[in-house]
N, CA, C and O atoms as a MOPAC input file, in Angstrom:
PM7 MOZYME 1SCF
protein

 N      8.96700 1    -7.94300 1   -13.33300 1
 C      8.12900 1    -8.17400 1   -12.18100 1
 C      8.81700 1    -9.19200 1   -11.27600 1
 O      9.40700 1   -10.16800 1   -11.74000 1
 N      8.72700 1    -8.94300 1   -10.00500 1
 C      9.32600 1    -9.84500 1    -9.03100 1
 C      8.21700 1   -10.45300 1    -8.20400 1
 O      7.40300 1    -9.73300 1    -7.62600 1
 N      8.17500 1   -11.76500 1    -8.14300 1
 C      7.15000 1   -12.45200 1    -7.36700 1
 C      7.72700 1   -12.86700 1    -6.02700 1
 O      8.87200 1   -13.31000 1    -5.94300 1
 N      6.93200 1   -12.72300 1    -4.98400 1
 C      7.35500 1   -13.16900 1    -3.66700 1
 C      7.30200 1   -14.68100 1    -3.65000 1
 O      6.23000 1   -15.28300 1    -3.71400 1
 N      8.45400 1   -15.27700 1    -3.56500 1
 C      8.55000 1   -16.72800 1    -3.65900 1
 C      7.87100 1   -17.43200 1    -2.50300 1
 O      7.36000 1   -18.53900 1    -2.66800 1
 N      7.85700 1   -16.80400 1    -1.32400 1
 C      7.23000 1   -17.43900 1    -0.16000 1
 C      5.74100 1   -17.67900 1    -0.40000 1
 O      5.18200 1   -18.66300 1     0.08500 1
 N      5.10400 1   -16.78700 1    -1.14100 1
 C      3.68100 1   -16.94600 1    -1.40900 1
 C      3.40000 1   -18.13700 1    -2.31500 1
 O      2.29500 1   -18.67900 1    -2.31000 1
 N      4.39400 1   -18.54200 1    -3.08900 1
 C      4.22300 1   -19.64400 1    -4.03200 1
 C      4.84100 1   -20.93400 1    -3.51000 1
 O      4.82500 1   -21.95000 1    -4.20400 1
 N      5.38800 1   -20.90700 1    -2.29100 1
 C      5.97300 1   -22.10600 1    -1.70600 1
 C      7.29800 1   -22.49300 1    -2.34100 1
 O      7.65300 1   -23.67100 1    -2.35600 1
 N      8.02800 1   -21.52800 1    -2.86100 1
 C      9.30200 1   -21.80100 1    -3.52900 1
 C     10.43800 1   -21.12700 1    -2.75800 1
 O     10.24200 1   -20.12200 1    -2.07400 1
 N     11.60900 1   -21.69900 1    -2.88700 1
 C     12.77200 1   -21.07700 1    -2.26200 1
 C     13.23100 1   -19.87100 1    -3.07900 1
 O     13.69100 1   -18.87900 1    -2.51400 1
 N     13.11000 1   -19.95300 1    -4.39100 1
 C     13.44900 1   -18.83100 1    -5.26900 1
 C     12.74800 1   -19.05100 1    -6.60500 1
 O     12.31500 1   -20.15900 1    -6.92200 1
 N     12.64500 1   -17.97900 1    -7.37600 1
 C     12.08000 1   -18.10400 1    -8.71700 1
 C     13.09100 1   -17.59500 1    -9.72300 1
 O     13.84000 1   -16.65400 1    -9.46200 1
 N     13.09400 1   -18.23300 1   -10.86400 1
 C     13.99600 1   -17.82600 1   -11.92600 1
 C     13.24600 1   -17.05400 1   -13.00200 1
 O     12.04700 1   -16.79900 1   -12.89900 1
 N     13.98200 1   -16.70000 1   -14.01500 1
 C     13.42900 1   -15.91300 1   -15.10700 1
 C     12.28600 1   -16.66500 1   -15.81200 1
 O     11.27500 1   -16.06300 1   -16.17400 1
 N     12.44800 1   -17.95500 1   -15.99900 1
 C     11.42000 1   -18.74000 1   -16.68400 1
 C     10.12800 1   -18.79800 1   -15.85600 1
 O      9.03800 1   -18.62000 1   -16.39900 1
 N     10.24800 1   -19.04500 1   -14.55800 1
 C      9.07000 1   -19.09500 1   -13.69000 1
 C      8.36500 1   -17.74200 1   -13.66600 1
 O      7.14000 1   -17.67400 1   -13.77200 1
 N      9.13500 1   -16.67300 1   -13.52800 1
 C      8.54400 1   -15.33800 1   -13.53700 1
 C      7.83600 1   -15.06600 1   -14.85800 1
 O      6.77000 1   -14.45000 1   -14.87100 1
 N      8.41100 1   -15.51500 1   -15.96400 1
 C      7.78700 1   -15.33700 1   -17.27300 1
 C      6.45500 1   -16.05600 1   -17.38300 1
 O      5.49500 1   -15.51600 1   -17.93200 1
 N      6.39900 1   -17.27200 1   -16.86300 1
 C      5.14900 1   -18.04300 1   -16.88500 1
 C      4.08800 1   -17.34800 1   -16.03500 1
 O      2.93500 1   -17.23400 1   -16.44900 1
 N      4.47800 1   -16.88300 1   -14.84700 1
 C      3.53100 1   -16.19300 1   -13.97200 1
 C      3.04200 1   -14.90100 1   -14.60600 1
 O      1.85000 1   -14.60100 1   -14.54500 1
 N      3.93700 1   -14.13200 1   -15.21100 1
 C      3.53700 1   -12.89700 1   -15.88200 1
 C      2.55800 1   -13.17700 1   -17.00800 1
 O      1.56100 1   -12.47100 1   -17.15900 1
 N      2.84100 1   -14.20500 1   -17.79900 1
 C      1.95200 1   -14.55600 1   -18.90800 1
 C      0.58000 1   -14.97300 1   -18.39700 1
 O     -0.43800 1   -14.64100 1   -19.00400 1
 N      0.54800 1   -15.68700 1   -17.30100 1
 C     -0.72700 1   -16.13600 1   -16.73300 1
 C     -1.54100 1   -14.95500 1   -16.20800 1
 O     -2.77000 1   -14.96200 1   -16.27900 1
 N     -0.86200 1   -13.95700 1   -15.69000 1
 C     -1.55000 1   -12.80100 1   -15.12900 1
 C     -1.91800 1   -11.75600 1   -16.17700 1
 O     -2.80400 1   -10.93300 1   -15.94500 1
 N     -1.25600 1   -11.78100 1   -17.31400 1
 C     -1.47000 1   -10.78000 1   -18.36500 1
 C     -2.94100 1   -10.69500 1   -18.74900 1
 O     -3.55000 1   -11.68700 1   -19.15100 1
 N     -3.49300 1    -9.51300 1   -18.62300 1
 C     -4.88000 1    -9.29400 1   -19.00800 1
 C     -5.89700 1    -9.76200 1   -17.99000 1
 O     -7.07600 1    -9.43000 1   -18.11300 1
 N     -5.48500 1   -10.51600 1   -16.99500 1
 C     -6.41300 1   -11.02500 1   -15.98500 1
 C     -6.49500 1   -10.10000 1   -14.77200 1
 O     -7.54700 1    -9.96100 1   -14.14800 1
 N     -5.37900 1    -9.48000 1   -14.45900 1
 C     -5.29800 1    -8.64700 1   -13.27000 1
 C     -4.76400 1    -7.27900 1   -13.64100 1
 O     -4.12100 1    -7.11900 1   -14.67800 1
 N     -5.02300 1    -6.30800 1   -12.81100 1
 C     -4.58300 1    -4.94800 1   -13.04800 1
 C     -3.32100 1    -4.68000 1   -12.23800 1
 O     -3.29200 1    -4.90400 1   -11.02800 1
 N     -2.28100 1    -4.20000 1   -12.91000 1
 C     -1.00900 1    -3.89400 1   -12.25400 1
 C     -1.12400 1    -2.56300 1   -11.52400 1
 O     -1.41800 1    -1.53700 1   -12.13700 1
 N     -0.89100 1    -2.58100 1   -10.20800 1
 C     -0.93000 1    -1.37000 1    -9.39900 1
 C      0.38400 1    -1.25100 1    -8.63800 1
 O      0.48000 1    -1.62100 1    -7.46800 1
 N      1.39300 1    -0.72700 1    -9.32700 1
 C      2.69200 1    -0.50600 1    -8.70500 1
 C      3.20700 1    -1.76400 1    -8.02500 1
 O      3.44200 1    -1.76700 1    -6.81600 1
 N      3.37900 1    -2.80800 1    -8.77500 1
 C      3.93100 1    -4.10500 1    -8.40400 1
 C      2.97800 1    -4.99500 1    -7.61600 1
 O      3.38300 1    -6.06300 1    -7.15700 1
 N      1.72300 1    -4.58500 1    -7.44600 1
 C      0.69500 1    -5.41300 1    -6.83700 1
 C     -0.40200 1    -5.60800 1    -7.86100 1
 O     -0.65700 1    -4.72900 1    -8.68400 1
 N     -1.04200 1    -6.74200 1    -7.81400 1
 C     -2.09200 1    -7.04100 1    -8.78200 1
 C     -3.43300 1    -7.20300 1    -8.09000 1
 O     -3.51700 1    -7.68700 1    -6.96100 1
 N     -4.48400 1    -6.78600 1    -8.79300 1
 C     -5.83700 1    -6.97200 1    -8.27700 1
 C     -6.78500 1    -7.18000 1    -9.44900 1
 O     -6.46800 1    -6.84400 1   -10.59100 1
 N     -7.93400 1    -7.73000 1    -9.15400 1
 C     -8.94400 1    -7.91300 1   -10.18400 1
 C     -9.51000 1    -6.54300 1   -10.55000 1
 O     -9.89200 1    -5.77900 1    -9.66300 1
 N     -9.56900 1    -6.22100 1   -11.84700 1
 C    -10.03000 1    -4.88500 1   -12.24800 1
 C    -11.45700 1    -4.57000 1   -11.82000 1
 O    -11.78000 1    -3.40400 1   -11.59200 1
 N    -12.31300 1    -5.57000 1   -11.70600 1
 C    -13.70600 1    -5.30600 1   -11.36800 1
 C    -13.94200 1    -5.05100 1    -9.87900 1
 O    -15.03700 1    -4.65000 1    -9.48400 1
 N    -12.92500 1    -5.28100 1    -9.05700 1
 C    -13.08400 1    -5.02600 1    -7.62500 1
 C    -12.93600 1    -3.53400 1    -7.34300 1
 O    -11.95300 1    -2.91100 1    -7.74300 1
 N    -13.89400 1    -2.98700 1    -6.67200 1
 C    -13.85100 1    -1.56800 1    -6.33900 1
 C    -13.52200 1    -1.43300 1    -4.85300 1
 O    -14.01200 1    -2.20600 1    -4.02900 1
 N    -12.70000 1    -0.46000 1    -4.52300 1
 C    -12.34600 1    -0.23200 1    -3.13500 1
 C    -11.46200 1    -1.33900 1    -2.58300 1
 O    -11.16800 1    -2.31900 1    -3.26600 1
 N    -11.06300 1    -1.17200 1    -1.38700 1
 C    -10.28000 1    -2.21800 1    -0.74000 1
 C    -10.38000 1    -2.02100 1     0.76100 1
 O    -10.65500 1    -0.92300 1     1.24500 1
 N    -10.15500 1    -3.08900 1     1.47600 1
 C    -10.18700 1    -3.00100 1     2.93400 1
 C     -8.76100 1    -2.89200 1     3.45600 1
 O     -7.81700 1    -3.39000 1     2.84300 1
 N     -8.62800 1    -2.24200 1     4.58000 1
 C     -7.32600 1    -2.07500 1     5.21800 1
 C     -7.18000 1    -3.21000 1     6.20700 1
 O     -7.95400 1    -3.31900 1     7.15800 1
 N     -6.18900 1    -4.05500 1     5.98500 1
 C     -6.02900 1    -5.24700 1     6.82000 1
 C     -5.00700 1    -5.02600 1     7.92800 1
 O     -3.87400 1    -4.61900 1     7.67300 1
 N     -5.41400 1    -5.29600 1     9.13900 1
 C     -4.54200 1    -5.21100 1    10.30800 1
 C     -3.58200 1    -6.39600 1    10.26100 1
 O     -4.00700 1    -7.55000 1    10.20200 1
 N     -2.29400 1    -6.10100 1    10.28800 1
 C     -1.27500 1    -7.13600 1    10.19400 1
 C     -0.57800 1    -7.40800 1    11.52500 1
 O      0.48500 1    -8.02900 1    11.54400 1
 N     -1.14700 1    -6.96200 1    12.61900 1
 C     -0.47500 1    -7.11800 1    13.90700 1
 C     -0.32300 1    -8.56900 1    14.32900 1
 O      0.60400 1    -8.89300 1    15.07100 1
 N     -1.20200 1    -9.45000 1    13.88000 1
 C     -1.13700 1   -10.85100 1    14.29800 1
 C     -0.79900 1   -11.82200 1    13.16500 1
 O     -1.04500 1   -13.02100 1    13.29600 1
 N     -0.24000 1   -11.33100 1    12.05800 1
 C      0.05900 1   -12.24100 1    10.94900 1
 C      1.24400 1   -13.13700 1    11.29500 1
 O      2.15600 1   -12.72700 1    12.01300 1
 N      1.22100 1   -14.34700 1    10.78400 1
 C      2.29700 1   -15.30100 1    11.04900 1
 C      3.51400 1   -15.02300 1    10.17500 1
 O      4.64700 1   -15.22000 1    10.61600 1
 N      3.29900 1   -14.57200 1     8.95300 1
 C      4.39500 1   -14.34200 1     8.01300 1
 C      4.99400 1   -12.95800 1     8.22100 1
 O      4.29800 1   -11.95100 1     8.09900 1
 N      6.28200 1   -12.91000 1     8.53400 1
 C      6.93800 1   -11.62000 1     8.75200 1
 C      7.02200 1   -10.80900 1     7.46700 1
 O      7.10400 1    -9.58200 1     7.52000 1
 N      7.00300 1   -11.47200 1     6.31200 1
 C      7.07700 1   -10.73200 1     5.04800 1
 C      5.83000 1    -9.88100 1     4.82500 1
 O      5.89700 1    -8.87600 1     4.11700 1
 N      4.70000 1   -10.25700 1     5.40900 1
 C      3.47800 1    -9.46900 1     5.25500 1
 C      3.51400 1    -8.19000 1     6.08300 1
 O      2.64900 1    -7.32800 1     5.92700 1
 N      4.50900 1    -8.05800 1     6.96600 1
 C      4.65900 1    -6.84700 1     7.76800 1
 C      5.75400 1    -5.93900 1     7.22400 1
 O      6.00400 1    -4.87000 1     7.78000 1
 N      6.40400 1    -6.35000 1     6.15100 1
 C      7.43900 1    -5.49600 1     5.56900 1
 C      6.79200 1    -4.33100 1     4.84500 1
 O      5.82400 1    -4.52500 1     4.10900 1
 N      7.30600 1    -3.12200 1     5.03900 1
 C      6.70500 1    -1.95500 1     4.39500 1
 C      6.51200 1    -2.10200 1     2.88100 1
 O      5.48800 1    -1.67900 1     2.34300 1
 N      7.47500 1    -2.68800 1     2.20600 1
 C      7.37000 1    -2.82800 1     0.75400 1
 C      6.35500 1    -3.86900 1     0.32500 1
 O      6.05100 1    -3.97600 1    -0.86300 1
 N      5.82400 1    -4.63900 1     1.26400 1
 C      4.81600 1    -5.64900 1     0.94400 1
 C      3.39500 1    -5.14400 1     1.18800 1
 O      2.44000 1    -5.91500 1     1.09600 1
 N      3.24800 1    -3.86100 1     1.49700 1
 C      1.92100 1    -3.27900 1     1.69400 1
 C      1.39900 1    -2.78500 1     0.34900 1
 O      2.03700 1    -1.94900 1    -0.29000 1
 N      0.25700 1    -3.28700 1    -0.08500 1
 C     -0.29100 1    -2.84200 1    -1.36700 1
 C     -0.62400 1    -1.35200 1    -1.35800 1
 O     -1.18000 1    -0.83400 1    -0.38900 1
 N     -0.27800 1    -0.68000 1    -2.43900 1
 C     -0.51300 1     0.76200 1    -2.52100 1
 C     -1.98600 1     1.10800 1    -2.38300 1
 O     -2.31800 1     2.15300 1    -1.82500 1
 N     -2.87700 1     0.25500 1    -2.87900 1
 C     -4.31500 1     0.53000 1    -2.76300 1
 C     -4.75000 1     0.55700 1    -1.30000 1
 O     -5.60300 1     1.36000 1    -0.92200 1
 N     -4.17000 1    -0.31500 1    -0.47500 1
 C     -4.50300 1    -0.31800 1     0.95400 1
 C     -3.94300 1     0.91400 1     1.65000 1
 O     -4.60200 1     1.50900 1     2.50300 1
 N     -2.72700 1     1.29200 1     1.28400 1
 C     -2.12700 1     2.49100 1     1.87100 1
 C     -2.96200 1     3.70900 1     1.49800 1
 O     -3.24100 1     4.55900 1     2.34400 1
 N     -3.36500 1     3.79400 1     0.21500 1
 C     -4.22400 1     4.89700 1    -0.22900 1
 C     -5.49000 1     4.95700 1     0.61200 1
 O     -5.86600 1     6.01800 1     1.11000 1
 N     -6.13800 1     3.81900 1     0.76600 1
 C     -7.39400 1     3.76200 1     1.51600 1
 C     -7.18500 1     4.22600 1     2.95500 1
 O     -8.00800 1     4.96400 1     3.49500 1
 N     -6.09400 1     3.80000 1     3.57100 1
 C     -5.81100 1     4.18000 1     4.95800 1
 C     -5.55200 1     5.68000 1     5.07300 1
 O     -6.09000 1     6.34300 1     5.96000 1
 N     -4.73600 1     6.20500 1     4.18100 1
 C     -4.41700 1     7.63500 1     4.23300 1
 C     -5.65500 1     8.49100 1     3.99200 1
 O     -5.89700 1     9.45800 1     4.71500 1
 N     -6.43200 1     8.13800 1     2.98700 1
 C     -7.64000 1     8.90600 1     2.68300 1
 C     -8.62600 1     8.82300 1     3.84900 1
 O     -9.24500 1     9.82400 1     4.20900 1
 N     -8.77500 1     7.63800 1     4.43800 1
 C     -9.68200 1     7.48600 1     5.58000 1
 C     -9.25100 1     8.38200 1     6.74100 1
 O    -10.08500 1     9.05600 1     7.34600 1
 N     -7.95200 1     8.39300 1     7.05400 1
 C     -7.44600 1     9.21200 1     8.16500 1
 C     -7.69800 1    10.69700 1     7.88000 1
 O     -8.14100 1    11.43300 1     8.76000 1
 N     -7.41500 1    11.12900 1     6.65700 1
 C     -7.59400 1    12.53900 1     6.31300 1
 C     -9.07300 1    12.92400 1     6.35100 1
 O     -9.43200 1    13.96000 1     6.91100 1
 N     -9.93200 1    12.08900 1     5.75600 1
 C    -11.37100 1    12.39000 1     5.74200 1
 C    -11.96200 1    12.37400 1     7.14900 1
 O    -12.76100 1    13.24300 1     7.49900 1
 N    -11.57500 1    11.40100 1     7.94500 1
 C    -12.11400 1    11.26500 1     9.29700 1
 C    -11.75000 1    12.45700 1    10.16700 1
 O    -12.54700 1    12.90500 1    10.99100 1
 N    -10.54200 1    12.96400 1     9.97700 1
 C    -10.07000 1    14.08600 1    10.79900 1
 C    -10.32500 1    15.44700 1    10.15100 1
 O     -9.97300 1    16.47800 1    10.72400 1
 N    -10.92600 1    15.46000 1     8.98100 1
 C    -11.20300 1    16.70900 1     8.26000 1
 C     -9.93600 1    17.54200 1     8.09500 1
 O     -9.94200 1    18.76000 1     8.26900 1
 N     -8.86500 1    16.85700 1     7.75900 1
 C     -7.56200 1    17.49100 1     7.61600 1
 C     -6.66100 1    17.06400 1     8.75000 1
 O     -7.08100 1    17.00900 1     9.90500 1
 N     -5.41700 1    16.76200 1     8.41500 1
 C     -4.48200 1    16.28100 1     9.43100 1
 C     -3.05700 1    16.58100 1     8.96400 1
 O     -2.76600 1    16.47400 1     7.77300 1
 N     -2.17000 1    16.95400 1     9.88100 1
 C     -0.78000 1    17.15900 1     9.48200 1
 C     -0.20500 1    15.90200 1     8.81600 1
 O     -0.51200 1    14.78000 1     9.22100 1
 N      0.62000 1    16.10200 1     7.80600 1
 C      1.18300 1    15.01400 1     6.99400 1
 C      1.75900 1    13.90700 1     7.87900 1
 O      1.39400 1    12.74000 1     7.73500 1
 N      2.65800 1    14.27400 1     8.79200 1
 C      3.31100 1    13.25600 1     9.64100 1
 C      2.30100 1    12.47600 1    10.47300 1
 O      2.43200 1    11.26400 1    10.63800 1
 N      1.30100 1    13.16800 1    10.99400 1
 C      0.27300 1    12.48700 1    11.79300 1
 C     -0.55100 1    11.53300 1    10.92000 1
 O     -0.94200 1    10.45700 1    11.37400 1
 N     -0.81000 1    11.92200 1     9.68500 1
 C     -1.56500 1    11.05500 1     8.77400 1
 C     -0.80800 1     9.76100 1     8.52900 1
 O     -1.40200 1     8.68300 1     8.50700 1
 N      0.49400 1     9.86600 1     8.34800 1
 C      1.32500 1     8.67400 1     8.11500 1
 C      1.31100 1     7.76700 1     9.34500 1
 O      1.14700 1     6.55300 1     9.22000 1
 N      1.47900 1     8.34000 1    10.51000 1
 C      1.49600 1     7.54500 1    11.74600 1
 C      0.13200 1     6.87900 1    11.96600 1
 O      0.06400 1     5.68000 1    12.23500 1
 N     -0.93500 1     7.64500 1    11.85300 1
 C     -2.27200 1     7.09100 1    12.09100 1
 C     -2.62800 1     6.02200 1    11.05400 1
 O     -3.22700 1     5.00400 1    11.40100 1
 N     -2.27100 1     6.24200 1     9.80400 1
 C     -2.53900 1     5.23700 1     8.76100 1
 C     -1.75000 1     3.95600 1     9.03700 1
 O     -2.27100 1     2.85800 1     8.84600 1
 N     -0.50600 1     4.08700 1     9.48300 1
 C      0.28700 1     2.88500 1     9.78300 1
 C     -0.30400 1     2.11000 1    10.95800 1
 O     -0.17600 1     0.88700 1    11.01900 1
 N     -0.95100 1     2.81100 1    11.89000 1
 C     -1.59900 1     2.13300 1    13.01700 1
 C     -2.76100 1     1.25900 1    12.53300 1
 O     -3.03400 1     0.21100 1    13.11800 1
 N     -3.44400 1     1.68900 1    11.46600 1
 C     -4.54400 1     0.89700 1    10.91800 1
 C     -4.05400 1    -0.45400 1    10.39500 1
 O     -4.82000 1    -1.41600 1    10.33100 1
 N     -2.78200 1    -0.51800 1    10.02500 1
 C     -2.18700 1    -1.76700 1     9.56000 1
 C     -1.66900 1    -2.61700 1    10.71900 1
 O     -1.21700 1    -3.74300 1    10.51000 1
 N     -1.73400 1    -2.08500 1    11.93100 1
 C     -1.29900 1    -2.83300 1    13.09500 1
 C      0.13800 1    -2.57000 1    13.50200 1
 O      0.68400 1    -3.30200 1    14.32800 1
 N      0.76300 1    -1.54500 1    12.94600 1
 C      2.13900 1    -1.20800 1    13.32200 1
 C      2.10900 1    -0.31500 1    14.55000 1
 O      1.46600 1     0.73500 1    14.54300 1
 N      2.80000 1    -0.72700 1    15.60400 1
 C      2.87600 1     0.07900 1    16.82000 1
 C      3.94800 1     1.15100 1    16.71300 1
 O      3.86200 1     2.19300 1    17.36300 1
 N      4.95800 1     0.89100 1    15.88900 1
 C      6.05600 1     1.82500 1    15.67500 1
 C      6.12900 1     2.14100 1    14.18800 1
 O      6.08400 1     1.23900 1    13.35100 1
 N      6.23900 1     3.40700 1    13.86800 1
 C      6.35000 1     3.81700 1    12.47900 1
 C      7.82600 1     4.04300 1    12.18300 1
 O      8.38500 1     5.09600 1    12.49200 1
 N      8.44300 1     3.03600 1    11.58000 1
 C      9.88300 1     3.09000 1    11.28500 1
 C     10.15400 1     4.01100 1    10.10100 1
 O      9.23400 1     4.43600 1     9.40200 1
 N     11.42600 1     4.30800 1     9.89000 1
 C     11.81900 1     5.15200 1     8.75500 1
 C     11.40500 1     4.50300 1     7.43500 1
 O     10.94000 1     5.19100 1     6.52600 1
 N     11.57200 1     3.18600 1     7.32600 1
 C     11.17100 1     2.48000 1     6.10600 1
 C      9.68100 1     2.55800 1     5.86200 1
 O      9.23900 1     2.72800 1     4.72600 1
 N      8.90900 1     2.43500 1     6.92200 1
 C      7.46000 1     2.53500 1     6.81400 1
 C      7.05900 1     3.96000 1     6.41200 1
 O      6.19000 1     4.14900 1     5.56100 1
 N      7.69600 1     4.95300 1     7.02600 1
 C      7.43300 1     6.35400 1     6.66100 1
 C      7.73600 1     6.60300 1     5.19300 1
 O      6.97100 1     7.28200 1     4.50900 1
 N      8.84700 1     6.05900 1     4.70300 1
 C      9.20900 1     6.25300 1     3.29400 1
 C      8.12700 1     5.72300 1     2.36500 1
 O      7.74800 1     6.38800 1     1.40100 1
 N      7.63200 1     4.52800 1     2.65700 1
 C      6.59500 1     3.92000 1     1.82100 1
 C      5.32300 1     4.76400 1     1.85900 1
 O      4.72200 1     5.02500 1     0.81800 1
 N      4.91500 1     5.18800 1     3.03900 1
 C      3.69900 1     5.98300 1     3.17100 1
 C      3.88800 1     7.37600 1     2.57000 1
 O      2.97000 1     7.90400 1     1.94200 1
 N      5.06600 1     7.97800 1     2.75400 1
 C      5.33300 1     9.30100 1     2.17300 1
 C      5.26100 1     9.26100 1     0.64700 1
 O      4.70900 1    10.16900 1     0.02600 1
 N      5.81500 1     8.21200 1     0.04800 1
 C      5.73200 1     8.07400 1    -1.41900 1
 C      4.27800 1     7.99500 1    -1.85900 1
 O      3.89800 1     8.55600 1    -2.88700 1
 N      3.46700 1     7.29400 1    -1.07200 1
 C      2.06000 1     7.16000 1    -1.43500 1
 C      1.31700 1     8.48600 1    -1.26000 1
 O      0.43800 1     8.80800 1    -2.05900 1
 N      1.65800 1     9.25400 1    -0.23100 1
 C      1.05700 1    10.58800 1    -0.07200 1
 C      1.41900 1    11.43700 1    -1.28400 1
 O      0.56200 1    12.14000 1    -1.82100 1
 N      2.67100 1    11.38500 1    -1.72200 1
 C      3.08700 1    12.13200 1    -2.91400 1
 C      2.24200 1    11.75100 1    -4.12700 1
 O      1.83900 1    12.61800 1    -4.90200 1
 N      1.97400 1    10.45700 1    -4.29300 1
 C      1.14900 1    10.00400 1    -5.42700 1
 C     -0.28400 1    10.51200 1    -5.30200 1
 O     -0.88600 1    10.93100 1    -6.29000 1
 N     -0.83000 1    10.47400 1    -4.08500 1
 C     -2.19700 1    10.96100 1    -3.87100 1
 C     -2.28900 1    12.47000 1    -4.10900 1
 O     -3.30000 1    12.95700 1    -4.61400 1
 N     -1.25200 1    13.19900 1    -3.75100 1
 C     -1.21900 1    14.63900 1    -4.01300 1
 C     -1.13500 1    14.90100 1    -5.51500 1
 O     -1.84000 1    15.76100 1    -6.04400 1
 N     -0.27200 1    14.15600 1    -6.19400 1
 C     -0.11900 1    14.33200 1    -7.64700 1
 C     -1.41100 1    13.99400 1    -8.38900 1
 O     -1.73000 1    14.61300 1    -9.40400 1
 N     -2.14900 1    13.01500 1    -7.88200 1
 C     -3.40700 1    12.61000 1    -8.51900 1
 C     -4.55100 1    13.55800 1    -8.16200 1
 O     -5.62200 1    13.49300 1    -8.76600 1
 N     -4.33300 1    14.42900 1    -7.19100 1
 C     -5.37800 1    15.34900 1    -6.77000 1
 C     -6.36100 1    14.76200 1    -5.77000 1
 O     -7.36600 1    15.39200 1    -5.44000 1
 N     -6.08000 1    13.57400 1    -5.29200 1
 C     -6.95400 1    12.93100 1    -4.30700 1
 C     -6.85600 1    13.63700 1    -2.96300 1
 O     -7.85400 1    13.80600 1    -2.26200 1
 N     -5.63900 1    14.04600 1    -2.61200 1
 C     -5.40100 1    14.81500 1    -1.39000 1
 C     -4.81100 1    16.17000 1    -1.77200 1
 O     -4.20800 1    16.32600 1    -2.83300 1
 N     -4.99600 1    17.12900 1    -0.89800 1
 C     -4.41700 1    18.46600 1    -1.04900 1
 C     -3.54100 1    18.74600 1     0.15600 1
 O     -3.85700 1    18.32600 1     1.26900 1
 N     -2.43300 1    19.46000 1    -0.06000 1
 C     -1.52600 1    19.84800 1     1.01800 1
 C     -1.59100 1    21.36200 1     1.17700 1
 O     -1.24300 1    22.11600 1     0.26900 1
 N     -2.04400 1    21.78600 1     2.34900 1
 C     -2.08100 1    23.21700 1     2.65900 1
 C     -1.21600 1    23.45400 1     3.88500 1
 O     -1.61100 1    23.16800 1     5.01500 1
 N     -0.02300 1    23.98400 1     3.63100 1
 C      0.92000 1    24.28000 1     4.71300 1
 C      1.21500 1    23.09100 1     5.60500 1
 O      1.26400 1    23.22000 1     6.82800 1
 N      1.41500 1    21.91300 1     4.98300 1
 C      1.78000 1    20.72000 1     5.73000 1
 C      0.62100 1    19.93700 1     6.29600 1
 O      0.82100 1    18.90800 1     6.94200 1
 N     -0.61400 1    20.42100 1     6.05900 1
 C     -1.79700 1    19.69900 1     6.49800 1
 C     -2.48900 1    19.10800 1     5.28300 1
 O     -2.70400 1    19.79600 1     4.28400 1
 N     -2.83300 1    17.83600 1     5.37100 1
 C     -3.48500 1    17.13700 1     4.27400 1
 C     -4.99900 1    17.22900 1     4.39900 1
 O     -5.55600 1    17.09400 1     5.48900 1
 N     -5.65600 1    17.46000 1     3.26700 1
 C     -7.11500 1    17.52000 1     3.17900 1
 C     -7.53800 1    16.64600 1     2.01800 1
 O     -6.75600 1    16.39800 1     1.10000 1
 N     -8.79500 1    16.17400 1     2.05700 1
 C     -9.30600 1    15.43500 1     0.90500 1
 C     -9.66500 1    16.44300 1    -0.17700 1
 O     -9.64200 1    17.65100 1     0.06000 1
 N     -9.99400 1    15.94900 1    -1.35700 1
 C    -10.19800 1    16.82800 1    -2.51100 1
 C    -11.49700 1    17.61500 1    -2.48400 1
 O    -11.71600 1    18.44400 1    -3.36700 1
 N    -12.36300 1    17.39100 1    -1.51100 1
 C    -13.64700 1    18.10600 1    -1.50000 1
 C    -13.57600 1    19.41600 1    -0.75000 1
 O    -14.57600 1    20.12800 1    -0.65500 1

């Protein structure tokens, strides 16, 4: 596990620090593809990052998968089906991104693949639909 050192006020973290943090989190939080959350929390809100002070919070790899899932599902449900590329662009706008870069597309595309594999979304000829 890699911890974002900026969030902890450190210049860097070593193996020992990461081990202590992992031990502290063990059993307390649920691992969701390198992001942690409290298991009893249901759902999540999509946070607009257009005005955040920390540039690391706008990096595509720093977007929690649960938030990306929520954004993609919301876009698909709201539009009663939407082309894959449009779903990615519209979901990224919910995060406050004015431009959908290749890196951002990659992160969102991977998440669409996971949602398709889980059966949460369906792909019919390049158009995404919810599971209902």
